[in-house]
PDB file with SEQRES, HELIX, SHEET and CRYST1 records, atoms N, CA, C and O in Angstrom:
SEQRES   1 A   76  MET VAL ASP SER ASP PHE ILE LYS LYS LEU PHE PHE GLU          
SEQRES   2 A   76  LEU PHE GLU ALA ARG ASN GLU GLU GLU VAL ASP GLU VAL          
SEQRES   3 A   76  ILE GLN THR HIS PRO ASP ILE PHE LYS GLN GLU ASN TRP          
SEQRES   4 A   76  GLN PRO TYR GLY ASP ASN GLU SER PHE PHE GLY VAL ILE          
SEQRES   5 A   76  GLU ASN GLN GLN SER SER PRO ILE PRO ALA LEU VAL GLU          
SEQRES   6 A   76  LYS ILE THR ASN SER ILE ASP ALA ILE LEU ILE                  
HELIX    1 AA1 SER A    4  PHE A   15  1                                  12    
HELIX    2 AA2 GLU A   20  THR A   29  1                                  10    
HELIX    3 AA3 GLN A   36  ASN A   38  5                                   3    
HELIX    4 AA4 TYR A   42  ASP A   44  5                                   3    
HELIX    5 AA5 PHE A   48  GLU A   53  1                                   6    
HELIX    6 AA6 PRO A   59  LEU A   75  1                                  17    
CRYST1    1.000    1.000    1.000  90.00  90.00  90.00 P 1           1          
ATOM      1  N   MET A   1     -51.850-180.377  20.895  1.00  0.00           N  
ATOM      2  CA  MET A   1     -53.128-180.562  20.219  1.00  0.00           C  
ATOM      3  C   MET A   1     -53.526-179.253  19.551  1.00  0.00           C  
ATOM      4  O   MET A   1     -53.239-178.173  20.065  1.00  0.00           O  
ATOM      5  N   VAL A   2     -54.188-179.356  18.405  1.00  0.00           N  
ATOM      6  CA  VAL A   2     -54.591-178.186  17.635  1.00  0.00           C  
ATOM      7  C   VAL A   2     -55.997-177.788  18.063  1.00  0.00           C  
ATOM      8  O   VAL A   2     -56.878-178.636  18.206  1.00  0.00           O  
ATOM      9  N   ASP A   3     -56.198-176.469  18.269  1.00  0.00           N  
ATOM     10  CA  ASP A   3     -57.524-176.034  18.731  1.00  0.00           C  
ATOM     11  C   ASP A   3     -58.551-176.036  17.595  1.00  0.00           C  
ATOM     12  O   ASP A   3     -58.192-176.003  16.418  1.00  0.00           O  
ATOM     13  N   SER A   4     -59.810-176.074  17.961  1.00  0.00           N  
ATOM     14  CA  SER A   4     -60.894-176.220  16.984  1.00  0.00           C  
ATOM     15  C   SER A   4     -61.024-175.006  16.072  1.00  0.00           C  
ATOM     16  O   SER A   4     -61.439-175.156  14.923  1.00  0.00           O  
ATOM     17  N   ASP A   5     -60.682-173.806  16.548  1.00  0.00           N  
ATOM     18  CA  ASP A   5     -60.748-172.623  15.680  1.00  0.00           C  
ATOM     19  C   ASP A   5     -59.741-172.733  14.547  1.00  0.00           C  
ATOM     20  O   ASP A   5     -60.027-172.365  13.408  1.00  0.00           O  
ATOM     21  N   PHE A   6     -58.550-173.248  14.874  1.00  0.00           N  
ATOM     22  CA  PHE A   6     -57.522-173.437  13.838  1.00  0.00           C  
ATOM     23  C   PHE A   6     -57.971-174.483  12.833  1.00  0.00           C  
ATOM     24  O   PHE A   6     -57.806-174.298  11.627  1.00  0.00           O  
ATOM     25  N   ILE A   7     -58.538-175.580  13.320  1.00  0.00           N  
ATOM     26  CA  ILE A   7     -59.007-176.640  12.419  1.00  0.00           C  
ATOM     27  C   ILE A   7     -60.081-176.104  11.481  1.00  0.00           C  
ATOM     28  O   ILE A   7     -60.067-176.403  10.287  1.00  0.00           O  
ATOM     29  N   LYS A   8     -60.999-175.323  12.007  1.00  0.00           N  
ATOM     30  CA  LYS A   8     -62.061-174.738  11.185  1.00  0.00           C  
ATOM     31  C   LYS A   8     -61.474-173.804  10.131  1.00  0.00           C  
ATOM     32  O   LYS A   8     -61.879-173.841   8.969  1.00  0.00           O  
ATOM     33  N   LYS A   9     -60.512-172.959  10.539  1.00  0.00           N  
ATOM     34  CA  LYS A   9     -59.863-172.036   9.605  1.00  0.00           C  
ATOM     35  C   LYS A   9     -59.148-172.809   8.511  1.00  0.00           C  
ATOM     36  O   LYS A   9     -59.261-172.466   7.334  1.00  0.00           O  
ATOM     37  N   LEU A  10     -58.409-173.857   8.890  1.00  0.00           N  
ATOM     38  CA  LEU A  10     -57.696-174.679   7.926  1.00  0.00           C  
ATOM     39  C   LEU A  10     -58.655-175.368   6.968  1.00  0.00           C  
ATOM     40  O   LEU A  10     -58.396-175.435   5.767  1.00  0.00           O  
ATOM     41  N   PHE A  11     -59.762-175.881   7.494  1.00  0.00           N  
ATOM     42  CA  PHE A  11     -60.765-176.523   6.641  1.00  0.00           C  
ATOM     43  C   PHE A  11     -61.242-175.550   5.571  1.00  0.00           C  
ATOM     44  O   PHE A  11     -61.293-175.900   4.392  1.00  0.00           O  
ATOM     45  N   PHE A  12     -61.591-174.337   5.972  1.00  0.00           N  
ATOM     46  CA  PHE A  12     -62.122-173.378   4.994  1.00  0.00           C  
ATOM     47  C   PHE A  12     -61.048-172.915   4.011  1.00  0.00           C  
ATOM     48  O   PHE A  12     -61.361-172.621   2.857  1.00  0.00           O  
ATOM     49  N   GLU A  13     -59.802-172.845   4.442  1.00  0.00           N  
ATOM     50  CA  GLU A  13     -58.731-172.524   3.493  1.00  0.00           C  
ATOM     51  C   GLU A  13     -58.648-173.597   2.401  1.00  0.00           C  
ATOM     52  O   GLU A  13     -58.516-173.281   1.218  1.00  0.00           O  
ATOM     53  N   LEU A  14     -58.727-174.858   2.809  1.00  0.00           N  
ATOM     54  CA  LEU A  14     -58.673-175.951   1.832  1.00  0.00           C  
ATOM     55  C   LEU A  14     -59.955-176.011   0.993  1.00  0.00           C  
ATOM     56  O   LEU A  14     -59.907-176.214  -0.220  1.00  0.00           O  
ATOM     57  N   PHE A  15     -61.098-175.831   1.659  1.00  0.00           N  
ATOM     58  CA  PHE A  15     -62.382-175.908   0.975  1.00  0.00           C  
ATOM     59  C   PHE A  15     -62.521-174.831  -0.093  1.00  0.00           C  
ATOM     60  O   PHE A  15     -63.087-175.073  -1.158  1.00  0.00           O  
ATOM     61  N   GLU A  16     -62.005-173.650   0.194  1.00  0.00           N  
ATOM     62  CA  GLU A  16     -62.159-172.516  -0.723  1.00  0.00           C  
ATOM     63  C   GLU A  16     -61.047-172.429  -1.767  1.00  0.00           C  
ATOM     64  O   GLU A  16     -61.067-171.548  -2.627  1.00  0.00           O  
ATOM     65  N   ALA A  17     -60.084-173.336  -1.692  1.00  0.00           N  
ATOM     66  CA  ALA A  17     -59.017-173.355  -2.694  1.00  0.00           C  
ATOM     67  C   ALA A  17     -59.633-173.675  -4.055  1.00  0.00           C  
ATOM     68  O   ALA A  17     -60.421-174.612  -4.186  1.00  0.00           O  
ATOM     69  N   ARG A  18     -59.266-172.891  -5.060  1.00  0.00           N  
ATOM     70  CA  ARG A  18     -59.880-173.038  -6.375  1.00  0.00           C  
ATOM     71  C   ARG A  18     -59.156-174.014  -7.286  1.00  0.00           C  
ATOM     72  O   ARG A  18     -59.702-174.444  -8.302  1.00  0.00           O  
ATOM     73  N   ASN A  19     -57.933-174.361  -6.927  1.00  0.00           N  
ATOM     74  CA  ASN A  19     -57.181-175.283  -7.778  1.00  0.00           C  
ATOM     75  C   ASN A  19     -56.084-175.957  -6.962  1.00  0.00           C  
ATOM     76  O   ASN A  19     -55.896-175.669  -5.780  1.00  0.00           O  
ATOM     77  N   GLU A  20     -55.380-176.843  -7.611  1.00  0.00           N  
ATOM     78  CA  GLU A  20     -54.344-177.625  -6.925  1.00  0.00           C  
ATOM     79  C   GLU A  20     -53.227-176.739  -6.369  1.00  0.00           C  
ATOM     80  O   GLU A  20     -52.677-177.019  -5.304  1.00  0.00           O  
ATOM     81  N   GLU A  21     -52.897-175.667  -7.101  1.00  0.00           N  
ATOM     82  CA  GLU A  21     -51.843-174.772  -6.642  1.00  0.00           C  
ATOM     83  C   GLU A  21     -52.226-174.089  -5.324  1.00  0.00           C  
ATOM     84  O   GLU A  21     -51.379-173.930  -4.445  1.00  0.00           O  
ATOM     85  N   GLU A  22     -53.485-173.688  -5.180  1.00  0.00           N  
ATOM     86  CA  GLU A  22     -53.926-173.048  -3.944  1.00  0.00           C  
ATOM     87  C   GLU A  22     -53.940-174.045  -2.781  1.00  0.00           C  
ATOM     88  O   GLU A  22     -53.625-173.682  -1.647  1.00  0.00           O  
ATOM     89  N   VAL A  23     -54.301-175.285  -3.058  1.00  0.00           N  
ATOM     90  CA  VAL A  23     -54.245-176.321  -2.017  1.00  0.00           C  
ATOM     91  C   VAL A  23     -52.784-176.507  -1.588  1.00  0.00           C  
ATOM     92  O   VAL A  23     -52.487-176.609  -0.398  1.00  0.00           O  
ATOM     93  N   ASP A  24     -51.889-176.549  -2.560  1.00  0.00           N  
ATOM     94  CA  ASP A  24     -50.472-176.710  -2.239  1.00  0.00           C  
ATOM     95  C   ASP A  24     -49.956-175.533  -1.401  1.00  0.00           C  
ATOM     96  O   ASP A  24     -49.137-175.731  -0.503  1.00  0.00           O  
ATOM     97  N   GLU A  25     -50.422-174.321  -1.683  1.00  0.00           N  
ATOM     98  CA  GLU A  25     -50.028-173.153  -0.881  1.00  0.00           C  
ATOM     99  C   GLU A  25     -50.462-173.318   0.574  1.00  0.00           C  
ATOM    100  O   GLU A  25     -49.702-173.004   1.491  1.00  0.00           O  
ATOM    101  N   VAL A  26     -51.685-173.811   0.786  1.00  0.00           N  
ATOM    102  CA  VAL A  26     -52.175-174.026   2.150  1.00  0.00           C  
ATOM    103  C   VAL A  26     -51.297-175.065   2.843  1.00  0.00           C  
ATOM    104  O   VAL A  26     -50.917-174.888   4.000  1.00  0.00           O  
ATOM    105  N   ILE A  27     -50.977-176.137   2.143  1.00  0.00           N  
ATOM    106  CA  ILE A  27     -50.139-177.183   2.711  1.00  0.00           C  
ATOM    107  C   ILE A  27     -48.759-176.646   3.070  1.00  0.00           C  
ATOM    108  O   ILE A  27     -48.234-176.946   4.142  1.00  0.00           O  
ATOM    109  N   GLN A  28     -48.175-175.855   2.181  1.00  0.00           N  
ATOM    110  CA  GLN A  28     -46.843-175.293   2.433  1.00  0.00           C  
ATOM    111  C   GLN A  28     -46.861-174.280   3.579  1.00  0.00           C  
ATOM    112  O   GLN A  28     -45.848-174.092   4.252  1.00  0.00           O  
ATOM    113  N   THR A  29     -48.002-173.627   3.805  1.00  0.00           N  
ATOM    114  CA  THR A  29     -48.136-172.649   4.885  1.00  0.00           C  
ATOM    115  C   THR A  29     -48.186-173.319   6.250  1.00  0.00           C  
ATOM    116  O   THR A  29     -47.823-172.702   7.251  1.00  0.00           O  
ATOM    117  N   HIS A  30     -48.626-174.562   6.306  1.00  0.00           N  
ATOM    118  CA  HIS A  30     -48.783-175.301   7.570  1.00  0.00           C  
ATOM    119  C   HIS A  30     -47.990-176.609   7.540  1.00  0.00           C  
ATOM    120  O   HIS A  30     -48.580-177.687   7.611  1.00  0.00           O  
ATOM    121  N   PRO A  31     -46.665-176.528   7.436  1.00  0.00           N  
ATOM    122  CA  PRO A  31     -45.876-177.772   7.298  1.00  0.00           C  
ATOM    123  C   PRO A  31     -45.957-178.711   8.499  1.00  0.00           C  
ATOM    124  O   PRO A  31     -45.818-179.925   8.343  1.00  0.00           O  
ATOM    125  N   ASP A  32     -46.179-178.165   9.696  1.00  0.00           N  
ATOM    126  CA  ASP A  32     -46.261-179.044  10.871  1.00  0.00           C  
ATOM    127  C   ASP A  32     -47.500-179.940  10.842  1.00  0.00           C  
ATOM    128  O   ASP A  32     -47.456-181.080  11.305  1.00  0.00           O  
ATOM    129  N   ILE A  33     -48.597-179.426  10.302  1.00  0.00           N  
ATOM    130  CA  ILE A  33     -49.836-180.199  10.225  1.00  0.00           C  
ATOM    131  C   ILE A  33     -49.737-181.273   9.147  1.00  0.00           C  
ATOM    132  O   ILE A  33     -50.245-182.381   9.321  1.00  0.00           O  
ATOM    133  N   PHE A  34     -49.081-180.946   8.033  1.00  0.00           N  
ATOM    134  CA  PHE A  34     -49.076-181.842   6.884  1.00  0.00           C  
ATOM    135  C   PHE A  34     -47.824-182.711   6.803  1.00  0.00           C  
ATOM    136  O   PHE A  34     -47.475-183.188   5.724  1.00  0.00           O  
ATOM    137  N   LYS A  35     -47.142-182.922   7.932  1.00  0.00           N  
ATOM    138  CA  LYS A  35     -46.007-183.851   7.944  1.00  0.00           C  
ATOM    139  C   LYS A  35     -46.514-185.272   7.684  1.00  0.00           C  
ATOM    140  O   LYS A  35     -47.611-185.633   8.110  1.00  0.00           O  
ATOM    141  N   GLN A  36     -45.731-186.052   7.000  1.00  0.00           N  
ATOM    142  CA  GLN A  36     -46.128-187.416   6.628  1.00  0.00           C  
ATOM    143  C   GLN A  36     -46.508-188.259   7.846  1.00  0.00           C  
ATOM    144  O   GLN A  36     -47.434-189.066   7.772  1.00  0.00           O  
ATOM    145  N   GLU A  37     -45.805-188.079   8.958  1.00  0.00           N  
ATOM    146  CA  GLU A  37     -46.093-188.908  10.141  1.00  0.00           C  
ATOM    147  C   GLU A  37     -47.428-188.564  10.796  1.00  0.00           C  
ATOM    148  O   GLU A  37     -47.888-189.304  11.665  1.00  0.00           O  
ATOM    149  N   ASN A  38     -48.056-187.465  10.400  1.00  0.00           N  
ATOM    150  CA  ASN A  38     -49.374-187.106  10.930  1.00  0.00           C  
ATOM    151  C   ASN A  38     -50.519-187.814  10.195  1.00  0.00           C  
ATOM    152  O   ASN A  38     -51.680-187.694  10.585  1.00  0.00           O  
ATOM    153  N   TRP A  39     -50.189-188.537   9.148  1.00  0.00           N  
ATOM    154  CA  TRP A  39     -51.220-189.164   8.315  1.00  0.00           C  
ATOM    155  C   TRP A  39     -51.117-190.674   8.407  1.00  0.00           C  
ATOM    156  O   TRP A  39     -50.034-191.229   8.594  1.00  0.00           O  
ATOM    157  N   GLN A  40     -52.251-191.324   8.274  1.00  0.00           N  
ATOM    158  CA  GLN A  40     -52.280-192.775   8.276  1.00  0.00           C  
ATOM    159  C   GLN A  40     -53.313-193.252   7.259  1.00  0.00           C  
ATOM    160  O   GLN A  40     -54.224-192.497   6.918  1.00  0.00           O  
ATOM    161  N   PRO A  41     -53.196-194.466   6.775  1.00  0.00           N  
ATOM    162  CA  PRO A  41     -54.151-194.963   5.782  1.00  0.00           C  
ATOM    163  C   PRO A  41     -55.586-194.979   6.336  1.00  0.00           C  
ATOM    164  O   PRO A  41     -55.801-195.207   7.527  1.00  0.00           O  
ATOM    165  N   TYR A  42     -56.534-194.740   5.472  1.00  0.00           N  
ATOM    166  CA  TYR A  42     -57.945-194.785   5.856  1.00  0.00           C  
ATOM    167  C   TYR A  42     -58.262-196.158   6.441  1.00  0.00           C  
ATOM    168  O   TYR A  42     -57.966-197.182   5.825  1.00  0.00           O  
ATOM    169  N   GLY A  43     -58.855-196.178   7.612  1.00  0.00           N  
ATOM    170  CA  GLY A  43     -59.181-197.428   8.274  1.00  0.00           C  
ATOM    171  C   GLY A  43     -57.963-198.205   8.744  1.00  0.00           C  
ATOM    172  O   GLY A  43     -58.062-199.395   9.043  1.00  0.00           O  
ATOM    173  N   ASP A  44     -56.813-197.541   8.810  1.00  0.00           N  
ATOM    174  CA  ASP A  44     -55.544-198.180   9.166  1.00  0.00           C  
ATOM    175  C   ASP A  44     -55.247-199.383   8.277  1.00  0.00           C  
ATOM    176  O   ASP A  44     -54.631-200.352   8.717  1.00  0.00           O  
ATOM    177  N   ASN A  45     -55.689-199.313   7.026  1.00  0.00           N  
ATOM    178  CA  ASN A  45     -55.519-200.437   6.113  1.00  0.00           C  
ATOM    179  C   ASN A  45     -55.013-199.916   4.771  1.00  0.00           C  
ATOM    180  O   ASN A  45     -55.733-199.213   4.061  1.00  0.00           O  
ATOM    181  N   GLU A  46     -53.770-200.263   4.426  1.00  0.00           N  
ATOM    182  CA  GLU A  46     -53.172-199.830   3.159  1.00  0.00           C  
ATOM    183  C   GLU A  46     -53.962-200.329   1.948  1.00  0.00           C  
ATOM    184  O   GLU A  46     -53.881-199.732   0.874  1.00  0.00           O  
ATOM    185  N   SER A  47     -54.720-201.409   2.106  1.00  0.00           N  
ATOM    186  CA  SER A  47     -55.475-201.994   0.995  1.00  0.00           C  
ATOM    187  C   SER A  47     -56.633-201.118   0.544  1.00  0.00           C  
ATOM    188  O   SER A  47     -57.164-201.318  -0.549  1.00  0.00           O  
ATOM    189  N   PHE A  48     -57.037-200.150   1.363  1.00  0.00           N  
ATOM    190  CA  PHE A  48     -58.140-199.266   0.977  1.00  0.00           C  
ATOM    191  C   PHE A  48     -57.746-198.272  -0.105  1.00  0.00           C  
ATOM    192  O   PHE A  48     -58.609-197.586  -0.653  1.00  0.00           O  
ATOM    193  N   PHE A  49     -56.467-198.181  -0.422  1.00  0.00           N  
ATOM    194  CA  PHE A  49     -56.016-197.244  -1.462  1.00  0.00           C  
ATOM    195  C   PHE A  49     -56.743-197.508  -2.769  1.00  0.00           C  
ATOM    196  O   PHE A  49     -57.221-196.572  -3.412  1.00  0.00           O  
ATOM    197  N   GLY A  50     -56.834-198.764  -3.169  1.00  0.00           N  
ATOM    198  CA  GLY A  50     -57.503-199.111  -4.421  1.00  0.00           C  
ATOM    199  C   GLY A  50     -58.987-198.767  -4.403  1.00  0.00           C  
ATOM    200  O   GLY A  50     -59.541-198.360  -5.424  1.00  0.00           O  
ATOM    201  N   VAL A  51     -59.625-198.924  -3.270  1.00  0.00           N  
ATOM    202  CA  VAL A  51     -61.050-198.612  -3.154  1.00  0.00           C  
ATOM    203  C   VAL A  51     -61.267-197.112  -3.314  1.00  0.00           C  
ATOM    204  O   VAL A  51     -62.174-196.685  -4.028  1.00  0.00           O  
ATOM    205  N   ILE A  52     -60.439-196.316  -2.652  1.00  0.00           N  
ATOM    206  CA  ILE A  52     -60.592-194.863  -2.720  1.00  0.00           C  
ATOM    207  C   ILE A  52     -60.195-194.338  -4.092  1.00  0.00           C  
ATOM    208  O   ILE A  52     -60.881-193.478  -4.644  1.00  0.00           O  
ATOM    209  N   GLU A  53     -59.112-194.836  -4.644  1.00  0.00           N  
ATOM    210  CA  GLU A  53     -58.672-194.388  -5.965  1.00  0.00           C  
ATOM    211  C   GLU A  53     -59.640-194.831  -7.063  1.00  0.00           C  
ATOM    212  O   GLU A  53     -59.621-194.272  -8.159  1.00  0.00           O  
ATOM    213  N   ASN A  54     -60.467-195.805  -6.791  1.00  0.00           N  
ATOM    214  CA  ASN A  54     -61.399-196.320  -7.782  1.00  0.00           C  
ATOM    215  C   ASN A  54     -62.632-195.427  -7.948  1.00  0.00           C  
ATOM    216  O   ASN A  54     -63.442-195.666  -8.844  1.00  0.00           O  
ATOM    217  N   GLN A  55     -62.787-194.416  -7.113  1.00  0.00           N  
ATOM    218  CA  GLN A  55     -63.944-193.523  -7.188  1.00  0.00           C  
ATOM    219  C   GLN A  55     -63.790-192.549  -8.356  1.00  0.00           C  
ATOM    220  O   GLN A  55     -62.675-192.269  -8.796  1.00  0.00           O  
ATOM    221  N   GLN A  56     -64.900-192.045  -8.846  1.00  0.00           N  
ATOM    222  CA  GLN A  56     -64.869-191.063  -9.929  1.00  0.00           C  
ATOM    223  C   GLN A  56     -64.196-189.772  -9.462  1.00  0.00           C  
ATOM    224  O   GLN A  56     -64.356-189.369  -8.310  1.00  0.00           O  
ATOM    225  N   SER A  57     -63.449-189.131 -10.348  1.00  0.00           N  
ATOM    226  CA  SER A  57     -62.726-187.927  -9.964  1.00  0.00           C  
ATOM    227  C   SER A  57     -63.516-186.657 -10.232  1.00  0.00           C  
ATOM    228  O   SER A  57     -63.113-185.585  -9.781  1.00  0.00           O  
ATOM    229  N   SER A  58     -64.632-186.744 -10.955  1.00  0.00           N  
ATOM    230  CA  SER A  58     -65.464-185.563 -11.186  1.00  0.00           C  
ATOM    231  C   SER A  58     -66.906-185.885 -10.830  1.00  0.00           C  
ATOM    232  O   SER A  58     -67.302-187.050 -10.867  1.00  0.00           O  
ATOM    233  N   PRO A  59     -67.696-184.877 -10.486  1.00  0.00           N  
ATOM    234  CA  PRO A  59     -69.022-185.130  -9.931  1.00  0.00           C  
ATOM    235  C   PRO A  59     -70.043-185.725 -10.913  1.00  0.00           C  
ATOM    236  O   PRO A  59     -70.876-186.534 -10.503  1.00  0.00           O  
ATOM    237  N   ILE A  60     -70.001-185.352 -12.174  1.00  0.00           N  
ATOM    238  CA  ILE A  60     -71.024-185.833 -13.127  1.00  0.00           C  
ATOM    239  C   ILE A  60     -70.913-187.344 -13.333  1.00  0.00           C  
ATOM    240  O   ILE A  60     -71.917-188.037 -13.172  1.00  0.00           O  
ATOM    241  N   PRO A  61     -69.739-187.891 -13.683  1.00  0.00           N  
ATOM    242  CA  PRO A  61     -69.657-189.353 -13.808  1.00  0.00           C  
ATOM    243  C   PRO A  61     -69.996-190.079 -12.504  1.00  0.00           C  
ATOM    244  O   PRO A  61     -70.561-191.173 -12.533  1.00  0.00           O  
ATOM    245  N   ALA A  62     -69.653-189.475 -11.362  1.00  0.00           N  
ATOM    246  CA  ALA A  62     -69.979-190.098 -10.079  1.00  0.00           C  
ATOM    247  C   ALA A  62     -71.486-190.196  -9.891  1.00  0.00           C  
ATOM    248  O   ALA A  62     -71.995-191.217  -9.430  1.00  0.00           O  
ATOM    249  N   LEU A  63     -72.199-189.129 -10.250  1.00  0.00           N  
ATOM    250  CA  LEU A  63     -73.661-189.134 -10.145  1.00  0.00           C  
ATOM    251  C   LEU A  63     -74.268-190.147 -11.110  1.00  0.00           C  
ATOM    252  O   LEU A  63     -75.184-190.881 -10.740  1.00  0.00           O  
ATOM    253  N   VAL A  64     -73.770-190.194 -12.333  1.00  0.00           N  
ATOM    254  CA  VAL A  64     -74.260-191.166 -13.310  1.00  0.00           C  
ATOM    255  C   VAL A  64     -74.029-192.590 -12.809  1.00  0.00           C  
ATOM    256  O   VAL A  64     -74.887-193.458 -12.968  1.00  0.00           O  
ATOM    257  N   GLU A  65     -72.868-192.823 -12.204  1.00  0.00           N  
ATOM    258  CA  GLU A  65     -72.570-194.154 -11.662  1.00  0.00           C  
ATOM    259  C   GLU A  65     -73.557-194.531 -10.546  1.00  0.00           C  
ATOM    260  O   GLU A  65     -74.016-195.671 -10.480  1.00  0.00           O  
ATOM    261  N   LYS A  66     -73.874-193.580  -9.683  1.00  0.00           N  
ATOM    262  CA  LYS A  66     -74.839-193.861  -8.593  1.00  0.00           C  
ATOM    263  C   LYS A  66     -76.193-194.232  -9.169  1.00  0.00           C  
ATOM    264  O   LYS A  66     -76.824-195.181  -8.703  1.00  0.00           O  
ATOM    265  N   ILE A  67     -76.649-193.499 -10.172  1.00  0.00           N  
ATOM    266  CA  ILE A  67     -77.946-193.791 -10.793  1.00  0.00           C  
ATOM    267  C   ILE A  67     -77.911-195.162 -11.459  1.00  0.00           C  
ATOM    268  O   ILE A  67     -78.836-195.960 -11.308  1.00  0.00           O  
ATOM    269  N   THR A  68     -76.839-195.426 -12.194  1.00  0.00           N  
ATOM    270  CA  THR A  68     -76.694-196.722 -12.857  1.00  0.00           C  
ATOM    271  C   THR A  68     -76.684-197.864 -11.848  1.00  0.00           C  
ATOM    272  O   THR A  68     -77.329-198.892 -12.053  1.00  0.00           O  
ATOM    273  N   ASN A  69     -75.948-197.675 -10.761  1.00  0.00           N  
ATOM    274  CA  ASN A  69     -75.897-198.707  -9.722  1.00  0.00           C  
ATOM    275  C   ASN A  69     -77.264-198.928  -9.082  1.00  0.00           C  
ATOM    276  O   ASN A  69     -77.624-200.061  -8.763  1.00  0.00           O  
ATOM    277  N   SER A  70     -78.022-197.860  -8.894  1.00  0.00           N  
ATOM    278  CA  SER A  70     -79.352-198.026  -8.286  1.00  0.00           C  
ATOM    279  C   SER A  70     -80.286-198.770  -9.225  1.00  0.00           C  
ATOM    280  O   SER A  70     -81.084-199.591  -8.773  1.00  0.00           O  
ATOM    281  N   ILE A  71     -80.203-198.503 -10.513  1.00  0.00           N  
ATOM    282  CA  ILE A  71     -81.022-199.235 -11.501  1.00  0.00           C  
ATOM    283  C   ILE A  71     -80.615-200.698 -11.523  1.00  0.00           C  
ATOM    284  O   ILE A  71     -81.469-201.584 -11.534  1.00  0.00           O  
ATOM    285  N   ASP A  72     -79.321-200.953 -11.528  1.00  0.00           N  
ATOM    286  CA  ASP A  72     -78.834-202.342 -11.487  1.00  0.00           C  
ATOM    287  C   ASP A  72     -79.340-203.083 -10.261  1.00  0.00           C  
ATOM    288  O   ASP A  72     -79.725-204.249 -10.349  1.00  0.00           O  
ATOM    289  N   ALA A  73     -79.340-202.400  -9.101  1.00  0.00           N  
ATOM    290  CA  ALA A  73     -79.823-203.030  -7.865  1.00  0.00           C  
ATOM    291  C   ALA A  73     -81.296-203.391  -7.970  1.00  0.00           C  
ATOM    292  O   ALA A  73     -81.720-204.444  -7.495  1.00  0.00           O  
ATOM    293  N   ILE A  74     -82.076-202.514  -8.595  1.00  0.00           N  
ATOM    294  CA  ILE A  74     -83.514-202.806  -8.754  1.00  0.00           C  
ATOM    295  C   ILE A  74     -83.710-203.977  -9.714  1.00  0.00           C  
ATOM    296  O   ILE A  74     -84.539-204.851  -9.461  1.00  0.00           O  
ATOM    297  N   LEU A  75     -82.966-204.001 -10.796  1.00  0.00           N  
ATOM    298  CA  LEU A  75     -83.107-205.084 -11.778  1.00  0.00           C  
ATOM    299  C   LEU A  75     -82.677-206.434 -11.195  1.00  0.00           C  
ATOM    300  O   LEU A  75     -83.254-207.465 -11.537  1.00  0.00           O  
ATOM    301  N   ILE A  76     -81.703-206.435 -10.347  1.00  0.00           N  
ATOM    302  CA  ILE A  76     -81.232-207.682  -9.750  1.00  0.00           C  
ATOM    303  C   ILE A  76     -82.242-208.172  -8.750  1.00  0.00           C  
ATOM    304  O   ILE A  76     -82.039-209.215  -8.128  1.00  0.00           O  
TER     305      ILE A  76                                                      
END                                                                             
């Protein structure tokens, strides 16, 4: 089992990565943690891939979508 100090350190390494290359460096530095068998689909359901991939990839369109959805909910 991985201790909580290591998990916190790893989180901040990923959080502070400025681009995809830096994230990849963190992943390559910790190959035991990022082995494929350590990961499983969200909710143990492969079908959630479409739901997660359907989200906005940048913050501004995501915020606009939330506002639009809230207006739609009020109108309905």
